[in-house]
C-alpha positions as CSV (number, residue, x, y, z in Angstrom):
1,D,1.4,-7.7,-2.1
2,M,-1.5,-10.0,-1.2
3,G,-4.9,-8.5,-1.7
4,S,-3.3,-5.7,-3.6
5,G,-6.4,-3.9,-4.8
6,A,-5.3,-0.8,-6.7
7,S,-1.8,-1.5,-5.5
8,M,-0.5,1.5,-3.6
9,D,1.5,-0.8,-1.3
10,A,3.0,-2.6,-4.2
11,F,4.2,0.7,-5.7
12,L,5.8,1.7,-2.4
13,S,7.6,-1.7,-2.4
14,A,8.6,-1.2,-6.0
15,R,10.4,2.0,-5.1
16,E,12.2,0.2,-2.3
17,V,13.5,-2.7,-4.4
18,G,14.4,-0.5,-7.3
19,P,14.8,-1.4,-11.0
20,I,16.6,-4.6,-10.3
21,G,13.9,-5.9,-7.9
22,K,10.5,-7.3,-8.6
23,V,7.1,-6.9,-6.8
24,I,4.2,-9.3,-7.4
25,G,0.7,-8.1,-6.5
26,V,-2.1,-10.7,-6.1
27,D,-5.8,-9.9,-6.0
28,M,-8.9,-12.1,-6.5
29,T,-10.8,-9.7,-8.6
30,A,-10.1,-9.0,-12.2
31,P,-11.5,-5.4,-12.1
32,M,-9.0,-4.5,-9.3
33,L,-6.1,-6.1,-11.3
34,A,-7.1,-4.0,-14.3
35,R,-7.1,-0.9,-12.2
36,A,-3.7,-1.8,-10.6
37,R,-2.2,-2.5,-14.1
38,A,-3.4,0.8,-15.3
39,N,-2.0,2.6,-12.3
40,A,1.4,0.8,-12.8
41,E,1.5,1.9,-16.4
42,R,0.5,5.4,-15.6
43,G,3.2,5.5,-12.8
44,G,5.9,3.9,-14.9
45,Y,6.3,0.9,-12.6
46,S,7.9,-1.7,-14.8
47,N,9.1,-3.8,-11.9
48,V,5.5,-4.7,-10.7
49,E,3.5,-7.6,-12.0
50,F,-0.1,-8.4,-11.1
51,R,-1.7,-11.9,-10.9
52,L,-5.2,-13.1,-10.4
53,G,-5.4,-15.4,-7.3
54,E,-6.4,-16.0,-3.8
55,I,-4.2,-15.7,-0.7
56,E,-5.0,-19.3,0.3
57,N,-3.7,-20.5,-3.1
58,L,-1.1,-18.1,-4.4
59,P,-0.4,-18.1,-8.2
60,I,3.4,-18.1,-7.5
61,A,5.8,-21.0,-7.7
62,D,7.5,-22.1,-4.5
């Protein structure tokens, strides 16, 4: 989920991929990542990970 913000879209995706799948949310602001991580913990989303980065230079290996 690029530009994930508080990550509502990432959580919808996490439900779709289920417990064996993985969703990565990327945002360029640390405060929004902190909020997304708190939302993930509160919602019990263990298959979602959040990374600091920019869309033009994703923090994900090819």
